[in-house]
C-alpha positions, 0 to 999 in steps of 0.5 A, a space after each residue: 798529913 799536910 806538910 807544915 807551912 808558914 803560919 798565915 799562908 792559908 789566908 794569903 793563898 785564899 786572898 790570891 785565889 779570890 783575886 784570880 777569880 775576880 780578875 777572870 770575872 772582870 774579863 768576862 763581864 765586858 763580854 756579857 750582856 745585861 740579861 746574862 749577868 742578871 741570870 747568872 746572878 740569880 743562878 748564883 743566888 740560888 746556889 748560895 741559898 742551897 749552900 746555906 740551907 744544907 748547912 742550916 739543916 745539919 744544925 737543925 735536924 738529927 736522927 734520934 731513935 731512927 726518927 728525924 728530930 729537931 735541935 737548936 731551934 731556940 738557939 737559932 731564934 735567940 741568935 738571930 733576934 739578938 744578932 738583929 738587935 745588936 746589928 741595928 744598934 751598931 748599924 753594921 750594914 750601913 758601916 759596910 756600905 760606907 766602907 764600900 762607898 769610900 773605897 769606890 770614891 777613893 779609887 774614883 771608880 765611876 760609870 759602868 765600873 762603879 755600878 754594883 761596886 758596893 753590893 759586890 764588896 759587901 756581898 762577897 765579903 759577907 759570903 767569904 767570911 761567914 762559914 765554918 771553913 773560915 774558922 776551922 781553916 784559920 785555926 789549923 793554919 795558926 795551930 799547926 801551920 796547915 793551910 789546906 782547908 783555907 786553900 780549899 776554901 780559896 778555890 771555892 771563893 775564887 770560883 764564886 768571885 768569877 761570877 760575882 765579878 762578872 755581874 757586880 764588878 770590881 768591888 769583889 776585888 776588895 773583899 780580900 780586905 775583910 777576909 785577910 783581917 778576919 781570918 788573919 786575926 783568928 790565925 794569930 790568936 788560934 793558940 789562945 782561943 783553941 782551948 775554948 772551942 768545942 766541937 759543938 760550938 764550932 757546929 753551932 757557929 757553922 749552923 748560924 753562919 749557914 742561916 746568914 748565907 741563905 739570907 745572902 743568897 736570898 738578897 742576891 735574887 730578890 734584892 736587899 730584903 734582909 739586912 744580913 750585915 746587921 745580922 752578923 752579931 748572931 754568929 757570936 751568940 753561940 759563944 755566949 750560949 756555950 759559956 752559959 751552958 758550961 756555968 749551968 
C-alpha cells in the first residue's frame, strides 16, 4: 500500500514532471532541424492515436458468450454530438486559443520561440487533462492522500512533454496551468463526488476521453482538422447518461 502523502502532492508532482520534460524538450529543440521536428511530431501523433484507439476499443467491445460484441455505441454517438453542439455554442476551442495567444503576448514570446506556442499549449493541455488517470489519480489523491497514480501519469506526461516541447516549443510549459486547475479541483472535491462515481461511469468517462485523445493525435499528424477543444463537453455526457439510467 502506498504511504499517505499531503493531499494535492500528486498534482504538484505531475506538474513538476511536465516542467522537467518540457525543459528537456526545449534543450533538444535548438539542436533539431525542421525535418526532424516534423517527423517526431508525426511519430508522436501516431502514438497518441493508438493510445486513443486502445482506450476506445476497451469501451466499445466486450467478450460475450465467447464472441466479440459491441457496447456503448449510442453513448459514443450522443456524447460526441452533444459535446460538439455545446462546444460550438460556447466556442471552447477559440477560447483556449485566445488564452494561448494572451500568454504568448504577455510573455512577449516572438520569432522562432513563438512559432507553435498556441498549438503546444492547447494540444498538451488537452492531452494531459483528458484521460482516466487524471480522474482516478486525482480522486485517490483527494480521498486517501495516495499520489502514486498521478505521479505515474506525471512520468508519462513528462516524456510526452519532451517531444511536444522539442517540436512545438515553450507553450508546452504552460499546460501545467489547466492540469493544476483540473486535477486540483477534482482532488479538493473528491470526498463530495466519490459517492456518485461508479466503476461503469469511470469506464465511460475514460472511453469518451480516449476518443478525444485519438482526435488530438489525428490533428498532430494532419493539422487541425478536428476541433477537439469544442468536443470537450462530450466527457460530461456520460455523467448525464448515468443519472438518467439511475432514474429509469
